[in-house]
N, C-alpha and C positions, 0 to 999 in steps of 0.2 A: 285168523288175522290178529296180530298183536300190535298195538300202538306204542311206540317207544320214543324216547327223547334222549339226546346226548348233551351232557353238560359242557358248555364251551370253556369252562375253567379247568375241570379235571378230566374231561373227556370220558366220563363214566356214563354208561347207559342205564336208564331206569324206565320202568313201565309207567305209562300214563293211563289212569283209569278212565272209563267211560264217563262222560259228563264233566270232566275236568276243564276248567276255563284256561285254554292255552294262550289267551291274549294277555293275561295278568301275570305278574311276577310269581315265580315258583322257586322254592329253596331246594337245592340239590341235597339229596340224602347222604351223599358221600363227602362232599367238601363243605357244605353249608352255604355256598355262594348262591345269590339270587340271579335268575335269568328268566327270559321269556320263552316258554317251551315251543310256541308255534313257529319260531324261527329255526328250530333244530329237530323237527319231527320226521320220523320215517316209520314205515309199516313193514312188518315181517310176516310173510306167509309161512305158517308152520308146516304146511304140507310140502311146498316146493322150495322152502328156504330162500325165497326171493325177497330182497330188500328194496323198497321203493321209497324215495324221499317224498315227503308231504309238506305242502305249505297251504295254510288255510287263509292267507291274505291274498287279495286279488293281485294279479300281475299287471303292472302298469304298461300300457302300450308304448311302443317306441315312437319318438317324435317323427313326423313325416320328413322324408328326405327332400332336401332342397335341390331342385333340378335347375342346373345352370343352362340357360339356352346356348346353343352353339354359336361361336363367333362366325360372322359372315366371312366367307372366303375372299381373300384379296384378289382383286382383278388385276391381272398382269397388264402393264402398260405396253402398248404396241411399240415396236422399235421405231427409232427416228428414220425418216426417209433420207435419201442421199442429199436432197435439196436442203433439208433442215440441218443436216450435219455440216454442209458447206456454209450455210448461213451463220451457224454458231462459230465455226472456225474463222470465218471472215470477221465477225464481230470481235472475237478474242484478239485477232491480229491487229485490228484497228485500235482497240484499247491499248495494246502493248506499244504500238507506234506513237500513240498520243502521249503515253507516259514517257517514252524515250525523248520525244520532242520537248516536253516540258523540262526534263532534266537538262537537255542540251541547251535550251534557251537560258536556263538559270546559270549554267556554267559556260556560257558561250565565250567569255573572254579567255578563260583558262584553256578551254578546248581548242580555240582558234590559235592560241599561242603555241600549244604543244603539238597539235596535229594540223598542219596547214591545209591538208586535203579536206578535213572536216570543216575547217574555217571557211573555205570557199563556199561550201554548202550552207553554212550558217549565215554568211553574208547574203546569199540569195534568199534565204528564209526571212531575214530581218528587214529586207527592203519593203515588202508589203505590210509588215507588222509595225514598222516605224521604230524598231529598236536599233541600237548601234553597238558595234564591237570595238573595244579598245583594249589596251594592255591590261592584264589582270593586276589587281591590287594584292601585293604580297609583301606587306610591311615587315613581317618577321624575317624575311630573307634579305632585307637591305641592312647593311652595316655602315657605320661611319669609320672610315680608315684614318682620317685625320681632320682636325679642325683648328682654326686659329682666329684670334681677334686682336686687332691692333689699332692704335690711334696715331694718325699722321700729324705732322707738324702744323698743317693747316687746319687742324681740328676735325678732319674727316675720319670716320671710323671705317675699318675694312674688316669684313668677316669672310673667311674662306673655309671651305669644307670639301672633303673628298668622299664620294659615295661609291659603294660597290654592292652587287648582289650575287648570289651563288646559283642563280637559275641559268639554264642554257638558252633561254628566250628572253625577250624584253619584258619588263614589268612596269607598272604605272609609276610615274615619278611622284614622290610624296611632297607635301609642303613642309616647311620648317617653322618651328616656333623658337625664336631666339630671345632669350631672357638675359638681360644685363643685370649683374648683381653688384652689391657693395661688399665691404670687407666682412660683413656678417652673413653673406650669402642671401641677403634679402633682395627681392626683385626691385630694380629701379625703373627699368623700361622693358616692355615686351613688344616684340615685332613679329608679325607673321609674314614669312617670305614664301610666295607662291612660285611654282616652277618657272613661269614666264618672267618673274622678277629676277630670277637667278640665271636667266638665259638658257634654261633647259626646256626640252620638249616634253610632251605628255608621257613619253616612255623612256626608261633607262635601258640602253642596250647592254647585252652581256659583254664582259671583258674585264680588264684589269682595274676598272674604276674610272670615275669622271670627277674632275676638280672644277669647282666654281667659286666665285667670290661675289660679295655684295658690298657696295660702298654707300654710306649714308651719314647724315649729320644729326647732331642732337642739340638740345638747348644748352647753351654754354654753362648754365647753372648746374647741369647734371654731370659735367665732365669730371669734376673732382670726386663724384660719388661712384662712378663706374670703375670697378676693380676686377671684375671677372665676368664670366658668361657661362651659360649652359644652353644646349640645343636639344630639341626633341623633334622626331619625325612623326607625321600623321597624314592621313588622307582626309581632305575636307568633305 
């Protein structure tokens, strides 16, 4: 048996004598670099020419393997019975009908005007609920075709206006704000004219338009200041 060591720097093999401290640094005879022999030892059997690597430092044991416990198997839920499926289907249908009813009540004026058949159903629903159905408010669809303002000889003022909307059904009649202005377009008098003051009903029927007029008097001191007017539509 022959104890040898291989230099990790130059890879040259040299013999290690008996009693040599393999734990301390050793200088290589070939390259002169220092290394620790016990990390690079091997034994050669001169009879069988078998080379066996040798380490004289204890081998550290492997850390214990962590064993993960298996996850519990999921328990499959039993299928719903026919009665349960029917109950869930009925509940979903009830919620859907409730949602449709809420939307219908919120839009009852417009739906009743556009679809008379639905309107009859909504009238029946509104009776126990205490709600009422009237012509829908659609101010953006109402236009002023013509308007005028004139002072009569007796001091009476006459305001006339022609209204029209583009819907195929009746819409709610708006109120009017009439503002009388001076030469600098400053407001002198403001008057609110409700539909009943103009002789109009609560709904404007579809068609070519409707003309109305309103007659009123003012304080004589204001007659000389009134030179113009402007009118705005609104829903009270």
